[in-house]
BAMAR-933503 format. One record per residue: residue number from 1; x, y, z of N, C-alpha, C, O in turn. Coordinates in steps of 0.2 Angstrom, whole numbers, plus 5000, padded with zeros to 4 digits. Example, Ala and Ser with C-alpha at 12.3 -4.5 7.8 and 13.67 -1.06 7.14 Angstrom:
atom num 1&n.c1 5066&n.c2 4972&n.c3 5039&ca.c1 5062&ca.c2 4978&ca.c3 5039&c.c1 5066&c.c2 4984&c.c3 5039&o.c1 5071&o.c2 4983&o.c3 5042;
atom num 2&n.c1 5064&n.c2 4989&n.c3 5035&ca.c1 5068&ca.c2 4995&ca.c3 5036&c.c1 5064&c.c2 5000&c.c3 5039&o.c1 5067&o.c2 5006&o.c3 5040;
This chain:
atom num 1&n.c1 5474&n.c2 5871&n.c3 6495&ca.c1 5473&ca.c2 5875&ca.c3 6491&c.c1 5470&c.c2 5866&c.c3 6487&o.c1 5472&o.c2 5860&o.c3 6488;
atom num 2&n.c1 5466&n.c2 5869&n.c3 6483&ca.c1 5463&ca.c2 5862&ca.c3 6479&c.c1 5461&c.c2 5865&c.c3 6472&o.c1 5460&o.c2 5871&o.c3 6471;
atom num 3&n.c1 5461&n.c2 5859&n.c3 6467&ca.c1 5460&ca.c2 5861&ca.c3 6461&c.c1 5454&c.c2 5859&c.c3 6459&o.c1 5452&o.c2 5854&o.c3 6461;
atom num 4&n.c1 5451&n.c2 5862&n.c3 6455&ca.c1 5445&ca.c2 5863&ca.c3 6453&c.c1 5445&c.c2 5861&c.c3 6445&o.c1 5447&o.c2 5864&o.c3 6441;
atom num 5&n.c1 5441&n.c2 5854&n.c3 6442&ca.c1 5442&ca.c2 5854&ca.c3 6435&c.c1 5436&c.c2 5853&c.c3 6433&o.c1 5431&o.c2 5850&o.c3 6436;
atom num 6&n.c1 5435&n.c2 5859&n.c3 6427&ca.c1 5430&ca.c2 5859&ca.c3 6425&c.c1 5427&c.c2 5854&c.c3 6420&o.c1 5428&o.c2 5855&o.c3 6414;
atom num 7&n.c1 5424&n.c2 5848&n.c3 6423&ca.c1 5422&ca.c2 5843&ca.c3 6417&c.c1 5420&c.c2 5841&c.c3 6411&o.c1 5422&o.c2 5837&o.c3 6407;
atom num 8&n.c1 5414&n.c2 5847&n.c3 6411&ca.c1 5412&ca.c2 5850&ca.c3 6405&c.c1 5415&c.c2 5850&c.c3 6400&o.c1 5414&o.c2 5847&o.c3 6395;
atom num 9&n.c1 5420&n.c2 5856&n.c3 6402&ca.c1 5422&ca.c2 5858&ca.c3 6396&c.c1 5431&c.c2 5854&c.c3 6394&o.c1 5434&o.c2 5855&o.c3 6390;
atom num 10&n.c1 5432&n.c2 5849&n.c3 6398&ca.c1 5437&ca.c2 5843&ca.c3 6397&c.c1 5433&c.c2 5840&c.c3 6391&o.c1 5436&o.c2 5838&o.c3 6386;
atom num 11&n.c1 5426&n.c2 5838&n.c3 6393&ca.c1 5423&ca.c2 5834&ca.c3 6388&c.c1 5423&c.c2 5838&c.c3 6381&o.c1 5424&o.c2 5835&o.c3 6376;
atom num 12&n.c1 5421&n.c2 5843&n.c3 6381&ca.c1 5420&ca.c2 5848&ca.c3 6376&c.c1 5427&c.c2 5848&c.c3 6370&o.c1 5427&o.c2 5847&o.c3 6363;
atom num 13&n.c1 5433&n.c2 5848&n.c3 6376&ca.c1 5438&ca.c2 5847&ca.c3 6369&c.c1 5442&c.c2 5840&c.c3 6368&o.c1 5447&o.c2 5839&o.c3 6365;
atom num 14&n.c1 5438&n.c2 5836&n.c3 6372&ca.c1 5439&ca.c2 5829&ca.c3 6371&c.c1 5435&c.c2 5828&c.c3 6364&o.c1 5437&o.c2 5826&o.c3 6358;
atom num 15&n.c1 5429&n.c2 5829&n.c3 6365&ca.c1 5423&ca.c2 5827&ca.c3 6358&c.c1 5426&c.c2 5831&c.c3 6352&o.c1 5426&o.c2 5829&o.c3 6346;
atom num 16&n.c1 5428&n.c2 5837&n.c3 6353&ca.c1 5429&ca.c2 5842&ca.c3 6348&c.c1 5436&c.c2 5839&c.c3 6345&o.c1 5436&o.c2 5837&o.c3 6339;
atom num 17&n.c1 5442&n.c2 5838&n.c3 6348&ca.c1 5447&ca.c2 5835&ca.c3 6345&c.c1 5445&c.c2 5826&c.c3 6342&o.c1 5447&o.c2 5824&o.c3 6336;
atom num 18&n.c1 5441&n.c2 5823&n.c3 6345&ca.c1 5439&ca.c2 5817&ca.c3 6341&c.c1 5438&c.c2 5818&c.c3 6335&o.c1 5441&o.c2 5817&o.c3 6330;
atom num 19&n.c1 5432&n.c2 5822&n.c3 6335&ca.c1 5427&ca.c2 5823&ca.c3 6328&c.c1 5434&c.c2 5826&c.c3 6324&o.c1 5435&o.c2 5823&o.c3 6319;
atom num 20&n.c1 5437&n.c2 5831&n.c3 6325&ca.c1 5442&ca.c2 5834&ca.c3 6319&c.c1 5447&c.c2 5830&c.c3 6318&o.c1 5449&o.c2 5831&o.c3 6312;
atom num 21&n.c1 5449&n.c2 5824&n.c3 6323&ca.c1 5454&ca.c2 5821&ca.c3 6320&c.c1 5450&c.c2 5816&c.c3 6315&o.c1 5453&o.c2 5814&o.c3 6310;
atom num 22&n.c1 5443&n.c2 5813&n.c3 6317&ca.c1 5441&ca.c2 5809&ca.c3 6312&c.c1 5439&c.c2 5810&c.c3 6305&o.c1 5439&o.c2 5806&o.c3 6300;
atom num 23&n.c1 5437&n.c2 5818&n.c3 6304&ca.c1 5436&ca.c2 5822&ca.c3 6299&c.c1 5442&c.c2 5824&c.c3 6295&o.c1 5442&o.c2 5825&o.c3 6289;
atom num 24&n.c1 5448&n.c2 5823&n.c3 6299&ca.c1 5454&ca.c2 5824&ca.c3 6294&c.c1 5455&c.c2 5817&c.c3 6291&o.c1 5456&o.c2 5817&o.c3 6285;
atom num 25&n.c1 5455&n.c2 5812&n.c3 6294&ca.c1 5457&ca.c2 5806&ca.c3 6291&c.c1 5453&c.c2 5804&c.c3 6286&o.c1 5455&o.c2 5802&o.c3 6281;
atom num 26&n.c1 5446&n.c2 5804&n.c3 6287&ca.c1 5442&ca.c2 5803&ca.c3 6283&c.c1 5442&c.c2 5806&c.c3 6275&o.c1 5440&o.c2 5803&o.c3 6270;
atom num 27&n.c1 5443&n.c2 5812&n.c3 6276&ca.c1 5443&ca.c2 5816&ca.c3 6272&c.c1 5448&c.c2 5814&c.c3 6266&o.c1 5447&o.c2 5813&o.c3 6260;
atom num 28&n.c1 5455&n.c2 5814&n.c3 6272&ca.c1 5463&ca.c2 5812&ca.c3 6268&c.c1 5460&c.c2 5805&c.c3 6265&o.c1 5461&o.c2 5805&o.c3 6258;
atom num 29&n.c1 5459&n.c2 5800&n.c3 6268&ca.c1 5457&ca.c2 5794&ca.c3 6266&c.c1 5452&c.c2 5794&c.c3 6259&o.c1 5453&o.c2 5791&o.c3 6253;
atom num 30&n.c1 5447&n.c2 5798&n.c3 6261&ca.c1 5442&ca.c2 5801&ca.c3 6256&c.c1 5445&c.c2 5801&c.c3 6247&o.c1 5444&o.c2 5798&o.c3 6242;
atom num 31&n.c1 5451&n.c2 5807&n.c3 6249&ca.c1 5453&ca.c2 5809&ca.c3 6243&c.c1 5458&c.c2 5806&c.c3 6239&o.c1 5460&o.c2 5809&o.c3 6234;
atom num 32&n.c1 5461&n.c2 5799&n.c3 6243&ca.c1 5467&ca.c2 5795&ca.c3 6240&c.c1 5462&c.c2 5792&c.c3 6237&o.c1 5464&o.c2 5791&o.c3 6232;
atom num 33&n.c1 5455&n.c2 5789&n.c3 6238&ca.c1 5452&ca.c2 5784&ca.c3 6237&c.c1 5450&c.c2 5787&c.c3 6227&o.c1 5451&o.c2 5785&o.c3 6221;
atom num 34&n.c1 5447&n.c2 5793&n.c3 6231&ca.c1 5446&ca.c2 5798&ca.c3 6223&c.c1 5452&c.c2 5798&c.c3 6217&o.c1 5451&o.c2 5798&o.c3 6211;
atom num 35&n.c1 5458&n.c2 5800&n.c3 6220&ca.c1 5464&ca.c2 5801&ca.c3 6217&c.c1 5465&c.c2 5794&c.c3 6211&o.c1 5466&o.c2 5794&o.c3 6205;
atom num 36&n.c1 5464&n.c2 5790&n.c3 6215&ca.c1 5467&ca.c2 5781&ca.c3 6214&c.c1 5460&c.c2 5782&c.c3 6207&o.c1 5461&o.c2 5780&o.c3 6202;
atom num 37&n.c1 5454&n.c2 5783&n.c3 6209&ca.c1 5449&ca.c2 5780&ca.c3 6204&c.c1 5448&c.c2 5785&c.c3 6199&o.c1 5445&o.c2 5783&o.c3 6194;
atom num 38&n.c1 5451&n.c2 5791&n.c3 6199&ca.c1 5452&ca.c2 5796&ca.c3 6193&c.c1 5459&c.c2 5795&c.c3 6188&o.c1 5461&o.c2 5797&o.c3 6183;
atom num 39&n.c1 5463&n.c2 5789&n.c3 6192&ca.c1 5468&ca.c2 5786&ca.c3 6186&c.c1 5474&c.c2 5790&c.c3 6189&o.c1 5478&o.c2 5790&o.c3 6185;
atom num 40&n.c1 5475&n.c2 5793&n.c3 6196&ca.c1 5481&ca.c2 5796&ca.c3 6196&c.c1 5483&c.c2 5793&c.c3 6202&o.c1 5482&o.c2 5796&o.c3 6207;
atom num 41&n.c1 5486&n.c2 5785&n.c3 6203&ca.c1 5487&ca.c2 5781&ca.c3 6208&c.c1 5495&c.c2 5786&c.c3 6210&o.c1 5499&o.c2 5788&o.c3 6206;
atom num 42&n.c1 5496&n.c2 5786&n.c3 6217&ca.c1 5502&ca.c2 5789&ca.c3 6218&c.c1 5506&c.c2 5784&c.c3 6220&o.c1 5505&o.c2 5780&o.c3 6225;
atom num 43&n.c1 5512&n.c2 5783&n.c3 6217&ca.c1 5518&ca.c2 5779&ca.c3 6217&c.c1 5522&c.c2 5784&c.c3 6219&o.c1 5522&o.c2 5789&o.c3 6216;
atom num 44&n.c1 5526&n.c2 5782&n.c3 6224&ca.c1 5532&ca.c2 5785&ca.c3 6228&c.c1 5536&c.c2 5780&c.c3 6226&o.c1 5536&o.c2 5774&o.c3 6225;
atom num 45&n.c1 5543&n.c2 5785&n.c3 6225&ca.c1 5549&ca.c2 5781&ca.c3 6225&c.c1 5552&c.c2 5781&c.c3 6230&o.c1 5552&o.c2 5786&o.c3 6234;
atom num 46&n.c1 5556&n.c2 5776&n.c3 6231&ca.c1 5560&ca.c2 5774&ca.c3 6239&c.c1 5565&c.c2 5780&c.c3 6242&o.c1 5570&o.c2 5782&o.c3 6238;
atom num 47&n.c1 5563&n.c2 5784&n.c3 6247&ca.c1 5570&ca.c2 5787&ca.c3 6250&c.c1 5576&c.c2 5784&c.c3 6250&o.c1 5576&o.c2 5778&o.c3 6250;
atom num 48&n.c1 5580&n.c2 5788&n.c3 6249&ca.c1 5587&ca.c2 5785&ca.c3 6249&c.c1 5591&c.c2 5787&c.c3 6256&o.c1 5593&o.c2 5793&o.c3 6255;
atom num 49&n.c1 5592&n.c2 5785&n.c3 6262&ca.c1 5595&ca.c2 5785&ca.c3 6267&c.c1 5601&c.c2 5784&c.c3 6268&o.c1 5602&o.c2 5780&o.c3 6264;
atom num 50&n.c1 5607&n.c2 5786&n.c3 6271&ca.c1 5613&ca.c2 5783&ca.c3 6273&c.c1 5611&c.c2 5778&c.c3 6280&o.c1 5609&o.c2 5780&o.c3 6285;
atom num 51&n.c1 5613&n.c2 5771&n.c3 6280&ca.c1 5612&ca.c2 5767&ca.c3 6283&c.c1 5604&c.c2 5765&c.c3 6287&o.c1 5602&o.c2 5762&o.c3 6292;
atom num 52&n.c1 5601&n.c2 5767&n.c3 6281&ca.c1 5593&ca.c2 5763&ca.c3 6281&c.c1 5592&c.c2 5758&c.c3 6277&o.c1 5595&o.c2 5758&o.c3 6272;
atom num 53&n.c1 5586&n.c2 5752&n.c3 6277&ca.c1 5586&ca.c2 5749&ca.c3 6274&c.c1 5580&c.c2 5750&c.c3 6269&o.c1 5574&o.c2 5751&o.c3 6271;
atom num 54&n.c1 5581&n.c2 5752&n.c3 6263&ca.c1 5576&ca.c2 5751&ca.c3 6257&c.c1 5570&c.c2 5747&c.c3 6258&o.c1 5571&o.c2 5741&o.c3 6259;
atom num 55&n.c1 5566&n.c2 5748&n.c3 6258&ca.c1 5559&ca.c2 5743&ca.c3 6257&c.c1 5557&c.c2 5741&c.c3 6251&o.c1 5554&o.c2 5735&o.c3 6250;
atom num 56&n.c1 5559&n.c2 5747&n.c3 6248&ca.c1 5555&ca.c2 5744&ca.c3 6239&c.c1 5561&c.c2 5745&c.c3 6236&o.c1 5564&o.c2 5751&o.c3 6235;
atom num 57&n.c1 5565&n.c2 5738&n.c3 6234&ca.c1 5567&ca.c2 5741&ca.c3 6226&c.c1 5566&c.c2 5745&c.c3 6221&o.c1 5562&o.c2 5749&o.c3 6221;
atom num 58&n.c1 5570&n.c2 5743&n.c3 6217&ca.c1 5569&ca.c2 5748&ca.c3 6209&c.c1 5566&c.c2 5743&c.c3 6207&o.c1 5561&o.c2 5745&o.c3 6204;
atom num 59&n.c1 5566&n.c2 5737&n.c3 6207&ca.c1 5562&ca.c2 5732&ca.c3 6201&c.c1 5555&c.c2 5733&c.c3 6205&o.c1 5550&o.c2 5735&o.c3 6201;
atom num 60&n.c1 5554&n.c2 5732&n.c3 6212&ca.c1 5547&ca.c2 5733&ca.c3 6214&c.c1 5544&c.c2 5739&c.c3 6214&o.c1 5539&o.c2 5740&o.c3 6217;
atom num 61&n.c1 5547&n.c2 5744&n.c3 6211&ca.c1 5544&ca.c2 5752&ca.c3 6210&c.c1 5543&c.c2 5751&c.c3 6204&o.c1 5537&o.c2 5753&o.c3 6203;
atom num 62&n.c1 5546&n.c2 5750&n.c3 6199&ca.c1 5544&ca.c2 5749&ca.c3 6191&c.c1 5536&c.c2 5745&c.c3 6189&o.c1 5531&o.c2 5747&o.c3 6186;
atom num 63&n.c1 5539&n.c2 5738&n.c3 6195&ca.c1 5532&ca.c2 5734&ca.c3 6192&c.c1 5527&c.c2 5738&c.c3 6196&o.c1 5522&o.c2 5738&o.c3 6192;
atom num 64&n.c1 5525&n.c2 5740&n.c3 6202&ca.c1 5520&ca.c2 5745&ca.c3 6204&c.c1 5519&c.c2 5750&c.c3 6199&o.c1 5514&o.c2 5749&o.c3 6195;
atom num 65&n.c1 5524&n.c2 5754&n.c3 6198&ca.c1 5521&ca.c2 5759&ca.c3 6194&c.c1 5518&c.c2 5755&c.c3 6186&o.c1 5513&o.c2 5758&o.c3 6184;
atom num 66&n.c1 5519&n.c2 5751&n.c3 6184&ca.c1 5517&ca.c2 5748&ca.c3 6178&c.c1 5509&c.c2 5745&c.c3 6179&o.c1 5504&o.c2 5745&o.c3 6175;
atom num 67&n.c1 5509&n.c2 5742&n.c3 6185&ca.c1 5503&ca.c2 5740&ca.c3 6189&c.c1 5497&c.c2 5744&c.c3 6187&o.c1 5491&o.c2 5743&o.c3 6185;
atom num 68&n.c1 5500&n.c2 5751&n.c3 6191&ca.c1 5496&ca.c2 5758&ca.c3 6192&c.c1 5494&c.c2 5759&c.c3 6184&o.c1 5488&o.c2 5759&o.c3 6183;
atom num 69&n.c1 5500&n.c2 5761&n.c3 6178&ca.c1 5495&ca.c2 5761&ca.c3 6175&c.c1 5490&c.c2 5756&c.c3 6171&o.c1 5485&o.c2 5759&o.c3 6169;
atom num 70&n.c1 5492&n.c2 5750&n.c3 6170&ca.c1 5488&ca.c2 5747&ca.c3 6168&c.c1 5481&c.c2 5746&c.c3 6173&o.c1 5476&o.c2 5743&o.c3 6170;
atom num 71&n.c1 5481&n.c2 5748&n.c3 6179&ca.c1 5473&ca.c2 5751&ca.c3 6180&c.c1 5471&c.c2 5755&c.c3 6179&o.c1 5465&o.c2 5756&o.c3 6180;
atom num 72&n.c1 5475&n.c2 5759&n.c3 6177&ca.c1 5471&ca.c2 5769&ca.c3 6174&c.c1 5469&c.c2 5764&c.c3 6168&o.c1 5463&o.c2 5763&o.c3 6169;
atom num 73&n.c1 5472&n.c2 5762&n.c3 6162&ca.c1 5469&ca.c2 5761&ca.c3 6157&c.c1 5463&c.c2 5753&c.c3 6157&o.c1 5460&o.c2 5751&o.c3 6152;
atom num 74&n.c1 5463&n.c2 5751&n.c3 6163&ca.c1 5456&ca.c2 5747&ca.c3 6161&c.c1 5451&c.c2 5749&c.c3 6167&o.c1 5446&o.c2 5745&o.c3 6169;
atom num 75&n.c1 5452&n.c2 5756&n.c3 6170&ca.c1 5447&ca.c2 5760&ca.c3 6173&c.c1 5439&c.c2 5761&c.c3 6169&o.c1 5439&o.c2 5765&o.c3 6164;
atom num 76&n.c1 5434&n.c2 5758&n.c3 6171&ca.c1 5427&ca.c2 5758&ca.c3 6169&c.c1 5425&c.c2 5764&c.c3 6168&o.c1 5419&o.c2 5764&o.c3 6166;
atom num 77&n.c1 5428&n.c2 5769&n.c3 6169&ca.c1 5424&ca.c2 5777&ca.c3 6171&c.c1 5427&c.c2 5780&c.c3 6164&o.c1 5432&o.c2 5778&o.c3 6162;
atom num 78&n.c1 5420&n.c2 5786&n.c3 6161&ca.c1 5423&ca.c2 5789&ca.c3 6158&c.c1 5429&c.c2 5794&c.c3 6158&o.c1 5433&o.c2 5794&o.c3 6163;
atom num 79&n.c1 5429&n.c2 5797&n.c3 6155&ca.c1 5436&ca.c2 5804&ca.c3 6156&c.c1 5432&c.c2 5809&c.c3 6161&o.c1 5434&o.c2 5812&o.c3 6167;
atom num 80&n.c1 5424&n.c2 5811&n.c3 6157&ca.c1 5421&ca.c2 5816&ca.c3 6161&c.c1 5421&c.c2 5814&c.c3 6171&o.c1 5422&o.c2 5818&o.c3 6176;
atom num 81&n.c1 5419&n.c2 5807&n.c3 6171&ca.c1 5419&ca.c2 5804&ca.c3 6179&c.c1 5427&c.c2 5804&c.c3 6182&o.c1 5427&o.c2 5803&o.c3 6188;
atom num 82&n.c1 5432&n.c2 5803&n.c3 6179&ca.c1 5439&ca.c2 5803&ca.c3 6182&c.c1 5440&c.c2 5811&c.c3 6182&o.c1 5442&o.c2 5813&o.c3 6188;
atom num 83&n.c1 5438&n.c2 5814&n.c3 6179&ca.c1 5441&ca.c2 5822&ca.c3 6180&c.c1 5435&c.c2 5823&c.c3 6188&o.c1 5438&o.c2 5826&o.c3 6193;
atom num 84&n.c1 5429&n.c2 5823&n.c3 6188&ca.c1 5424&ca.c2 5822&ca.c3 6192&c.c1 5429&c.c2 5819&c.c3 6198&o.c1 5431&o.c2 5823&o.c3 6203;
atom num 85&n.c1 5430&n.c2 5815&n.c3 6198&ca.c1 5435&ca.c2 5810&ca.c3 6204&c.c1 5441&c.c2 5816&c.c3 6207&o.c1 5441&o.c2 5819&o.c3 6213;
atom num 86&n.c1 5445&n.c2 5817&n.c3 6201&ca.c1 5450&ca.c2 5822&ca.c3 6202&c.c1 5449&c.c2 5827&c.c3 6207&o.c1 5452&o.c2 5828&o.c3 6212;
atom num 87&n.c1 5443&n.c2 5830&n.c3 6204&ca.c1 5440&ca.c2 5836&ca.c3 6207&c.c1 5438&c.c2 5836&c.c3 6215&o.c1 5440&o.c2 5839&o.c3 6220;
atom num 88&n.c1 5435&n.c2 5832&n.c3 6216&ca.c1 5433&ca.c2 5827&ca.c3 6221&c.c1 5438&c.c2 5828&c.c3 6227&o.c1 5438&o.c2 5831&o.c3 6232;
atom num 89&n.c1 5445&n.c2 5822&n.c3 6224&ca.c1 5451&ca.c2 5821&ca.c3 6227&c.c1 5456&c.c2 5827&c.c3 6230&o.c1 5459&o.c2 5828&o.c3 6235;
atom num 90&n.c1 5454&n.c2 5833&n.c3 6223&ca.c1 5458&ca.c2 5839&ca.c3 6227&c.c1 5454&c.c2 5843&c.c3 6231&o.c1 5457&o.c2 5847&o.c3 6234;
atom num 91&n.c1 5446&n.c2 5843&n.c3 6232&ca.c1 5444&ca.c2 5846&ca.c3 6238&c.c1 5442&c.c2 5842&c.c3 6243&o.c1 5438&o.c2 5845&o.c3 6247;
atom num 92&n.c1 5444&n.c2 5835&n.c3 6245&ca.c1 5445&ca.c2 5833&ca.c3 6249&c.c1 5451&c.c2 5834&c.c3 6253&o.c1 5451&o.c2 5834&o.c3 6259;
atom num 93&n.c1 5457&n.c2 5836&n.c3 6249&ca.c1 5464&ca.c2 5836&ca.c3 6254&c.c1 5462&c.c2 5845&c.c3 6254&o.c1 5463&o.c2 5848&o.c3 6260;
atom num 94&n.c1 5459&n.c2 5848&n.c3 6250&ca.c1 5460&ca.c2 5857&ca.c3 6253&c.c1 5455&c.c2 5856&c.c3 6260&o.c1 5455&o.c2 5860&o.c3 6265;
atom num 95&n.c1 5450&n.c2 5851&n.c3 6259&ca.c1 5445&ca.c2 5851&ca.c3 6267&c.c1 5450&c.c2 5850&c.c3 6273&o.c1 5451&o.c2 5855&o.c3 6277;
atom num 96&n.c1 5454&n.c2 5844&n.c3 6272&ca.c1 5459&ca.c2 5842&ca.c3 6277&c.c1 5464&c.c2 5848&c.c3 6279&o.c1 5465&o.c2 5850&o.c3 6285;
atom num 97&n.c1 5468&n.c2 5852&n.c3 6273&ca.c1 5473&ca.c2 5857&ca.c3 6274&c.c1 5468&c.c2 5863&c.c3 6279&o.c1 5470&o.c2 5866&o.c3 6285;
atom num 98&n.c1 5462&n.c2 5865&n.c3 6276&ca.c1 5459&ca.c2 5868&ca.c3 6280&c.c1 5458&c.c2 5867&c.c3 6287&o.c1 5460&o.c2 5871&o.c3 6291;
atom num 99&n.c1 5455&n.c2 5862&n.c3 6289&ca.c1 5456&ca.c2 5860&ca.c3 6296&c.c1 5461&c.c2 5859&c.c3 6299&o.c1 5461&o.c2 5859&o.c3 6305;
atom num 100&n.c1 5467&n.c2 5857&n.c3 6295&ca.c1 5473&ca.c2 5860&ca.c3 6301&c.c1 5474&c.c2 5866&c.c3 6301&o.c1 5476&o.c2 5868&o.c3 6307;
atom num 101&n.c1 5474&n.c2 5871&n.c3 6296&ca.c1 5473&ca.c2 5878&ca.c3 6296&c.c1 5469&c.c2 5882&c.c3 6301&o.c1 5471&o.c2 5887&o.c3 6303;
atom num 102&n.c1 5463&n.c2 5879&n.c3 6302&ca.c1 5459&ca.c2 5883&ca.c3 6306&c.c1 5460&c.c2 5880&c.c3 6314&o.c1 5458&o.c2 5883&o.c3 6318;
atom num 103&n.c1 5463&n.c2 5873&n.c3 6316&ca.c1 5464&ca.c2 5872&ca.c3 6322&c.c1 5471&c.c2 5874&c.c3 6324&o.c1 5473&o.c2 5871&o.c3 6329;
atom num 104&n.c1 5474&n.c2 5877&n.c3 6321&ca.c1 5483&ca.c2 5881&ca.c3 6322&c.c1 5481&c.c2 5887&c.c3 6324&o.c1 5484&o.c2 5890&o.c3 6329;
atom num 105&n.c1 5476&n.c2 5891&n.c3 6319&ca.c1 5472&ca.c2 5897&ca.c3 6320&c.c1 5468&c.c2 5897&c.c3 6328&o.c1 5470&o.c2 5901&o.c3 6332;
atom num 106&n.c1 5463&n.c2 5893&n.c3 6327&ca.c1 5462&ca.c2 5893&ca.c3 6335&c.c1 5468&c.c2 5891&c.c3 6341&o.c1 5468&o.c2 5892&o.c3 6347;
atom num 107&n.c1 5471&n.c2 5890&n.c3 6339&ca.c1 5477&ca.c2 5887&ca.c3 6345&c.c1 5480&c.c2 5894&c.c3 6345&o.c1 5480&o.c2 5898&o.c3 6351;
atom num 108&n.c1 5483&n.c2 5897&n.c3 6340&ca.c1 5485&ca.c2 5903&ca.c3 6342&c.c1 5485&c.c2 5908&c.c3 6342&o.c1 5490&o.c2 5912&o.c3 6343;
atom num 109&n.c1 5478&n.c2 5910&n.c3 6339&ca.c1 5474&ca.c2 5916&ca.c3 6339&c.c1 5468&c.c2 5915&c.c3 6345&o.c1 5465&o.c2 5920&o.c3 6346;
atom num 110&n.c1 5467&n.c2 5910&n.c3 6348&ca.c1 5462&ca.c2 5910&ca.c3 6353&c.c1 5456&c.c2 5910&c.c3 6351&o.c1 5455&o.c2 5906&o.c3 6346;
atom num 111&n.c1 5451&n.c2 5912&n.c3 6354&ca.c1 5443&ca.c2 5911&ca.c3 6354&c.c1 5441&c.c2 5914&c.c3 6347&o.c1 5435&o.c2 5913&o.c3 6345;
């Protein structure tokens, strides 16, 4: 009994997975960049877990929020440019979500 591997199909799946992963990461990074340029820097408060080390203190969180607000005020972009950057950021995040949904549908539904 021998096992035959279709190497060309294996290569196709590998290349498709690599390109899909690169596309999702690229659009997510671009979306974050556009989100920051639009003046909506994501500042996340630290999660509180039992028996876990909190990496960001409350003081550091306030300082980060203050720096984000200061950077938003100093932005050289006009309001229209900020709005376009925000729409672009949401578009990039939508593309990421669509790629994930399409990948799941391909796995579940098949061809």
